[in-house]
C-alpha positions in Angstrom: -3.6 -18.8 2.6 -0.2 -17.1 2.4 1.6 -15.3 5.2 5.0 -13.7 4.6 7.0 -10.6 5.4 7.0 -7.9 2.8 10.8 -7.9 2.7 10.7 -11.3 0.9 9.5 -9.5 -2.2 12.0 -7.5 -4.1 11.0 -3.9 -4.9 11.0 -2.9 -8.6 11.8 0.5 -10.0 8.4 2.0 -11.0 8.3 2.8 -14.8 6.3 5.0 -17.0 7.8 8.4 -16.0 8.0 7.8 -12.2 10.9 9.4 -10.5 12.7 7.9 -7.4 9.8 5.4 -7.0 9.9 1.7 -6.2 7.0 -0.7 -6.0 6.5 -4.1 -4.4 3.6 -6.3 -5.7 2.7 -7.8 -2.3 -0.4 -9.6 -3.4 -0.9 -10.4 -7.1 -2.4 -12.8 -9.6 0.7 -15.0 -9.4 -0.3 -16.0 -5.9 -3.9 -16.6 -6.7 -5.4 -13.2 -6.1 -7.9 -13.0 -8.9 -9.8 -9.8 -8.0 -7.4 -7.3 -6.4 -3.7 -6.5 -6.2 -2.0 -4.9 -3.2 1.2 -2.9 -3.8 3.6 -1.1 -1.5 5.0 2.1 -3.0 8.1 3.9 -1.7 8.9 7.4 -3.1 12.1 9.0 -2.1 12.2 12.8 -1.3 11.7 14.8 -4.5 10.2 11.8 -6.3 6.8 11.3 -7.8 4.6 9.0 -9.9 3.8 10.2 -13.4 0.7 12.4 -14.0 -1.5 9.7 -15.6 -4.9 8.1 -15.9 -6.2 4.5 -16.4 -9.5 2.6 -16.4 -9.1 1.3 -12.8 -9.6 2.9 -9.4 -7.0 3.1 -6.6 -7.5 2.7 -2.9 -4.5 4.2 -1.1 -3.5 4.3 2.6 -0.5 6.5 3.6 1.9 4.6 5.9 4.7 7.1 6.4 6.2 10.3 5.0 4.6 13.4 3.7 3.3 14.2 0.2 0.5 15.2 -2.0 -1.8 13.9 -4.7 -2.8 16.1 -7.7 -5.3 15.8 -10.5 -3.3 18.3 -12.5 -5.3 21.3 -11.2 -6.0 20.7 -7.5 -3.5 19.3 -5.0 -4.3 17.7 -1.7 -1.6 17.3 1.0 -1.5 14.1 3.2 0.5 12.5 6.0 0.4 9.1 7.7 -3.1 7.8 8.3 -4.7 9.6 5.3 -6.7 7.6 2.8 -6.9 8.5 -0.9 -9.5 7.2 -3.3 -8.7 7.8 -7.0 -11.7 6.9 -9.3 -11.2 5.2 -12.6 -10.1 7.5 -15.5 -9.2 10.3 -13.1 -5.9 12.1 -13.7 -3.5 11.7 -10.7 0.0 12.0 -9.5 1.6 11.2 -6.1 4.5 13.3 -4.9 6.9 13.1 -1.9 7.2 16.6 -0.4 9.0 15.6 2.8 12.5 14.7 3.8 11.9 11.0 4.4 10.6 8.2 2.2 6.9 8.3 1.4 5.4 4.9 1.8 1.8 3.9 0.9 -0.3 0.8 0.2 -2.2 0.9 -3.1 -4.9 -1.5 -3.9 -6.2 -1.9 -7.4 -8.8 -4.2 -9.0 -7.9 -6.4 -11.9 -9.8 -5.3 -15.0 -10.7 -7.3 -18.1 -8.8 -6.1 -21.2 
């Protein structure tokens, strides 16, 4: 068992076309999590993740801030307390539309390559 405060993990600048976005890998393989990873994203006002797709699903819980998620055609607004499920291989992008940082937890399964 591991118990720690999230501030003990340094945020990393998210890559791959993300704008004003940082990520903390809270739970990952390095600590023995063999099935799922838990990440904390923080997107500054005006920032976004890239519009992208990949072969794994996302389970997302919005902690604070305001924003939306888009599949390139439809856009869905959210605020704290909302839950977002992105199926595998579905195009998606998260965007901060508010004036404060958007923070959300994102869980992903590990997939075999």
